N, C-alpha and C positions, 0 to 999 in steps of 0.2 A: 380468480379472475373469470368473468364471463361477459363478453361483449362482442359485437359484430366487428368485422374488419373495417367497415366504413366508420363506425364510431371511434375505433382506435386510431384510424388515420386522421380523423378530425382533431383528436386530442393531441396528436404529436405534429400536426401540420404536414402530414404526408399526402402524396397523390395516389389514389387507389387505381388499380388496374386489374380488372376481373370482377368477381362476385363480391360486392361489398357487404352482402347480407350473411356471409358465412360466419358462424359463431366460433369464437376462439375461447378456449378454456385453460390453456396451459402453454408453457414454453418448453422447447425441446431442441436438442442438437439436430441439425438438418438431416444427418444420416440415420437418426433414430426416430424422427417425428412421425406421429400418426394423425389421423383425421381429428380435427379440433385443436391441434397444436399450432403454435406459431414459432417460426425460426427466423434466421437471418443469414445474410451473406455479406461479410465485410472483407474477407480475404479471397482474392481471385482463385486460390488453390481449391476452394470449395464450390466454385461456380458450376462444376459439372453435376453437382447434386441437385441443382435446381429442377432439372427435368425428371429426376429419380425420386425425390422426396415425396412422402405421403402427407407432409404438412399442409394445413389448409391455407396458410398465409406465410409470405416471406417478406421480411424487411430488407430492402435492397437500395443501392444507390440510384440516383436519378439517371445515371448513364448506363446502368446495368443492361446487358443484352445476353440472351441465351441462344446458343446455336441450335438448340432443339426445343420443341414446344414445352411450355411449363403449365402444369395443371393448377398450381397454387395461385391464389390471389396475391398480387404483388403490391406492396406499399412502398412507394419510392420516397426517399428522404435524402438530404444532402450528405449525411454521415451516418450510416446504419449503426456502427458500433457505439458512437456517442449517443445516438437516439435510444438505442437499446438500454444503455446505462440509465438514462433519464426515465425511461419507461419502467424499468425494474425498480428503480428507487421510488417512483410514485406508487407503484403497486405495493411495495414492501411497507411504505409508510401508512397504508390503509389498514394493515394488520395491527390489532391491538397488542401493545407490549405489556409486560408484567408491571404491576405497581404494588406498593405496600412494602412492609418490612416483615420478612419471615423470621422465625425463631428456630434456634438461638442465634443471636448476633451480639457483637460487642459494639456498643455505641457510647459516645461521650455523655457525660452527665448533662441533663437538661437539653438533649439533642432534639431539635425541632425538624421534623421531616419536611423538606421542600415539596412543592406541588409536583405531583407525578413521579416522585422518586421511587425506585425499587432497590431494595437491599436484600440479597439472597442469604439463605441460611449459612451460618458459620463464617460470614464476612466479619472483618475487624475494621472499625473506623476509629482512628486515633483521636486523642484530645486536640481540640482546636481546628480540626479539619472542616473545610467549608465545601459543601456539596450543592451544586446548582440545581435548577429545576429540570425535571424529566431525566435526571441522570439514572442510568441502570447499572447497578453494581451486582454482579452475579456471585453465586456461592463461592466461599473460600477465598475471596479476594482480600488483600491486605492494603489498607489505606493508612499510611503513617500519620503521625501528629503534624498538624498545621499544613497538611496538603490542601491544595485548592483545585477543585474540579469544576469546569464551566458547564453551562446548560447543555442538555441533550447529548451528553457524552455517554458512551457505553464502555464499561469496564468488564471484560469477560471473566469467566471463572478462573480462579487461581492466579490472577495478575497480582504483582507485588509493586506497590508504589511507596518508596521510602519517604521519610519525613521531609517536610518543607518543599517538596516538589510541586510544580504548578502545571496543571493540565487544562488546555483551552476548551472552548465550546465545540460541540459536534465532532469530537474525536472518537475513534474506535481503537481500543487496545485489546488485543486478542490474548487468549489463554497462555499462561506461562511467561508472558513478557515481564521483565524486571526493569523498573524505572527508578534510577537513583542509587544503585549499588555503588560502592566505592570505586573510584577510578584507580587504575593500576599505577600507583605512585609509591616508589620505594627508593630510598637513598642508600647507595653502597657505603658501608662502613667496615673497612677491612674485608673480611670474608663473609660478612653478613649483610643483610639489607634491612634498613630501618624503615618502617612504614611511615609514609607522609599522610597525616590525617587529611581526608577529603572533606572540606567544610563548605563547599559550594552546593548548588542545587541543579536540578534539571527543569528546563522550561519547555513544554510542548505547546506550541501555538494552536490556533483554531484549525479545524478541518484536517487534522493529521490522522493517519491510520498507521498502526504499528502491529506487525504480524506476530504470530505465535512464537514464543521462545526467543524473541528479540530482546536485546539488552541495551539500555542507554545509561551510561555511567554518569554519576554526579561529578561536578567540577571540583578541582582542587580549591580554587577560589572562583567566585562569580557563578556563571551558569553554563552548562552544556545546553545547547538550544537547537530545537527542531522547528523549522519555520512553517508558516501557514501553508496548508495544502499539500505538504510533503507526504509521500506514501512509502513506508518501509515494509518489505516483505518479511517472511519468517526467517528466523535464524540469522539475524544481522547483529553485528557488534558496532556500537557507536561509543568511542572512548571519551575520556574526560576532557572537558573544555572544547570539544568539537562544536562548531557552529555550522548548521546546515540551513540554507536559505529556503525560499518559497518554491512550492510546486516541483520538487524533485521526486524522482521515483528510483528506488533501489531494489534490485532483485535479490533473491535469497543468497545467503552465505557471503555477502559482501561485508567489508569491514573498514572502518575509518579510525586511524590511530590518533593519538591525543593532539589537541590544539590545532587540528586542520580546519580550515574555513572553506566551505563549499558554497558556491553562489546559488543562482536560481535556475530552475527549469532544466536541470541536468538529468540524463538518463543513464543509469548505472546497471550494467548487466550482472549476472550471477557470479559469485566468487571473485569479485573485483576487490583489490586491496589498495588502500591509500596510505602512504607513509605519513608520519606525523609532521606537524608544523608546516603544512603546505597551504597554498592559496589556490583554489580552483575557481575559475570564472563561471560564466553563465552559458546555458544552451549547448553543453558538450554531450557527446555520446561515448560511453566507454563499453567496449565489447566484453563478453564474458571472459573471466579468468585473467583480466588485465591487471598489471601491476603499475602503480603510479608513484614514482620516486621523487618527482619534482613538480614545481608549480605548473599550472596549465591555464591558458588564457580563455577566450570566449569562442564558442562556435566550432569546436573541433570534433572530429570523429576518429577516435583512437582505439587501438587494440594491441595486445601483446604485452610481454614482460621483458624489459620496460616497454611502455607504450610507444607506438609509432603511428603515423597516419594510416588509416585503414587500407588505402590502395597500395602503399608501400609494403604493408604486412602481407597483402594478398599476392603481390609479385614475388616476395621472398619465399612464400610457401610454395608457389609454382616452381621456383628454382630448386627449392629443397627436395621436392618430389622427384626431380630429375637427377639427383646426385647418384643413385645407383647406376643409371644409364651412363653418366659421365665417367664413373670409375671403370666401367667395362671398356670404354673407348681408350682409356689411358694406356 
């Protein structure tokens, strides 16, 4: 990247304050930025860096005010964080991606490479697999038989996608993820457990991102489903027949037990656990390490094990911290 602050502001619809001719060449954290770098302030905790940073330009909100003079050129936008995401996406898309088929790879007989496709060395593409345009499959990935992958999806190195699973367009699946392993289905028979064959599939809809070493198990029957726009962090477990709606975000080490249905636009903190066969509504927030044993409606802010409303949990923790004092008075 090399452009003036004024040109960048025009590109993102920002308001320039300061020297619009300063040249920007890179992005950096505000506390580490040097001349020629651009940074941003989206969290008030970092506002004090505005007068200290060596960055040439800062992306800030329209109502941002600094208590001390700021040397950097300011570019004011409605939402600095969202604008930064759009800007980085645009710049990233300008970089040429890999294309072509490296050797050695395993391909189906009579395989015809779609436009813009990349298949890295030691990848395995099973018979009947359908690969969309501009798909990038990095080295040592495994794509099982009859898998479908939509246009512009990225499958990173070492991903394993089992047979029959379906991946949408513009998805990103990071290294080590496993899509379509058997669900944890066993029937007790005396002192042993008989395996229940898992004959369903996994459906990943468009614009989903799945983090490294995350697992999404195939359904016993039907489909385990991850809805459009949902983002899964690293090290997450999604069990068989789970249905996750649209535009949810899950932080690392969270897990969802079998057959639970989760609605849309939920925010799930790290190490949150959902019991099986639950119904979770829309627009909920679950604090880190929460345990959810029962159904949840819409628009709640919950935390704890078992979960309670956030303010109730905060009050209980204040009382808990006073227990030693109360025992002394006893």
